[in-house]
N, C-alpha and C positions, 0 to 999 in steps of 0.2 A: 360705739367705741371700737377701735381697731383691735383685732385679736393678736395675742402674743403667740408667735409660732415657734414650735420645736419640731424635731423630726429625726429621721435616721437616714444615713447614707451607707450604701453597700451595693454589691452586685453579684448575683441577682437578689431581689428582695421579695419574691412572691410569697414566702412563708413566714415573714417576720410577725412576731406576736406583740412587738412593742406598742403599736397603736392601740391594740385592745387594752393593754395594761394602763397606759398613761391617760388616754382619753376618758376612760371610766373614772379615774380619780379626779381629773380636771372637772368633769361633769358633777361628781358628788360634792366637790368643794366649791362649786359654782364659780370657777375661775374662767375668765374669758381667754383661755389658752387652747391651743390645738396642736396635736402631734401628727405630723405628716410623713409620708414615705417619699424620699428623694432617691429613686434608683439612679445610681451614678456609675457609669463605666470608668475603668481605671484612668483612661486618658483625660477624663473630665473632672477629676478630683480637685486640681488647683482652681478651676473656674467655680466649682461648687463652694469651696471654702471662701472664695471672694464674694460669692453671692450671700453667704451667711453674714459676712461683714456688712455688705451694702444694704441688704434687706432687713438688717437687724434681727435676724433669726436668733432667738434667745439661747438656744442650745441644741446640740445634735448628739445622737448616738452614732458611733462608727462601728460598722461590722465588716465581716469578710468581704473583699480582700484588702480593705483600706486602713486597717488599724495601725500599720507601720507607716504607710505612705503619707498620712496626714501630718505626721510629726514635724517635719521641717517647715510646714506651712503655717504653724501656730506661733504665737508670740511667747508663750510660756508653757512649760510642761511640769506637772507635779512630779516630785522625786520618785514616787513609787512607779508611775507610768514610764518614767525615764529608764528606771532599772529593769522593768519588765520588757520594755522595748515595744510597747503597744498602747495606743490611746483608744478608748471606746466611748468616751464622753467629752464633749467640748462645751465650755461655757463662754458666752459672749457678753462682755461688759463694755458697752460703748465702742464696739469694734475691736476690742482687745480680746483675743481668743486664748483660753487656757485649756490644756488637755489633761485629762485624768484617766485612770483605769479603775473602773468599779467592779471588774470581773473578780479580782482577788478579794475585794471586800464582800462581794456577794457570796463567794465560796466560804470565807471565814464566818459569815453570818449563819450559814447552814451548819457548820461545825458547832457553833454556839447553841443553835436551836436544838441540835441532836445531843447536846451535852458531851461532845467528844473532845477530849484533851489529849493531844499527841506529844506532849512534852515527855522526852525520854522513851518514846515508843518507836516501833519499827514501821516505816512507811514505804510503800512501793507505788511508783507512778508509771503507768503504761502510756507511752507517747511522749513526744518532745516538740510538738508543733506550737501554734499560737496559743491555744488554751492552756497548754502545759506550762508556758512561761508565767502566766498569771497564777496558776495553781502552785507551781514550783516555788514562786516568790512567797505565796501565802503559807505554804507548808514550812518554808524556811523560818518564818516568824514564829512558828509553833515549837521550834527546837526539838524535833525528833532525834533520838539517839542514832538511828540508822536510816539512811535514805537511799533507796535503790531506784534507778530510772532505766527502764527497758524500752527500746525503740528500734524500729526497722532501719533507721538511718543514723549511723554512729556519728558522722561529722555534725549532723544537726543536733544530736544530743550533747556533743562536746561544746558546741556553740551556746546551747542553753546553760550548761554548767558554768561556762566562762562568764556569760552575760550576768547570771544571777549570783556568781561567786559561791557556788555550792561546792566548796573544797572537799567536803567529806562524802559527797555523793558517790555511790558505786554505780557505774553505768555498764550496760550490756545490750546486745541485740534482743529481739523479742521472740526468737526461735525457742520452742519448747526444749527444756533440758532438765535433768535431774537436779542440778545445782539451783536453778531458778525455782523449781517445785519446792525445794527445801526452804528457800528464802520466803516464798509466798506462804508456805505452811506455818511459818513462825511469825508472819507479819501481823501487826495490829490493824493496819489500814492499807487497803489496796484500791487505787483509783484508775479508771480508764479515762484518759484524756484524748482518745482518738475518736474517729467517727465510725469505727467498726461496731456494727450492731444496730446502726440506724436503719439499715435495710436488710431484711432477712435474718436468719438465726445464726449469724456468724458471731464468733467470740474472738476478742483480741488475743486472749491467752486461755488455754484449757487448764483451769485450776483443778488440781487433784485433791487438795486437802487444805483445810483452814483451821486455825486455832480457835478455841472457845473465846467468844467475845470479839472476834474480828469484825471489822466494818468493810463492806464492799460498796464502792461508790462509782457511779457512772455519770459522766456529765451529760449524756444523752437524756432527753426527756420525752421523746416521741420515737419509738414506743415507750410507754410509761415504765414497763419492766422489760429491759433487754434480756437476751439469753444469758449474758454475763451476770446480770443481777439475779435472774431466776436460779442459776446454778449456785450462786453464792448463798441465796436464801435456803436452798435445799440442804446446804452444808451447815445451816444454823447461823449464818452471819446476819448482822444488822445491815439492811440495804438502803441506799439513798440514791435517787435519780437526780437529774440536773434541773428539775423544774424550780425548786426553791432557789437555786443559784441564779437562775434567770430572773426570778421575781426580785430577789434581794439586790442584784446588781442594778436592776431598773429602779428600785426604790432609792438606791444611793444616787443615781443620776438625777432623779426627781428632786432630791434634797439639794443637790449642787445647783440646779437651775432655779428652784423656787424658794429654797430656805425652809420648806415645809416637810413634815414627815408624810410619806405616802401611806397607802392603806392596804396592808397585806391581805386581810380576809376578803376584801372586795376584789382584788386582783386574782386571788386564788379561785374565787367563785367564777369570775369572768373567763378565766383560762379553762377551767373544768367544763364550763358550758361550751366553749369553743371546741374542745377536743371531743366532747360527746356528740356534737353536731356533725362532725366529720365522718 
């Protein structure tokens, strides 16, 4: 029997964890499915999408730098993905391709798991790039009373605010200041949506003080505890890294393609083994 193929497109793709996650679950469920890596340079994205149709590839994940570029090549785009301006999951039904964004769903699932309710709370988001669009959208659905976005590039931040319709968001640069220190010290939730901290002990913002019960979240999952999280923890904050967001967004993709619920404990176990091997 012919295998049903799924996979991921992006460039470069040397560090993707998606095959580890999905193939483990396909195997456990005894499904004749396989998840492959399709490293795709930017100029080859249209040809790759055509290949998805022609070869009847059941579904793909889309990662950096193609999440926006694939959108005009698809037949339909889910309302949330349209608003976010990025697609990370594509489902193929008889050659008709629909784009979804499961990043924001993955993020919301982590809040639910950690029993975090941001309604009426004060949230601070650091960064305004691709990941911040999905997280900004997700945070908006939580109805915080105050939402601050600090980023190095102000036009980029204004674009995010406009795209997501964040009328009440307060924006600013990411340079350290007493005013920002005051905002962060009274915030309930602070999230790093940048890649600062992935390499070395850099922090996106030097936090001076946090309120009791504050949550510090970093979308980075390798290292497991960034310097940003370590400092938050020292100040008594509840800390969350990006690993669960990665797992949950993958589980949402799995559900879109297969109609089945994925297996969180199995994926967590496989990823922990993967990191311990390195």
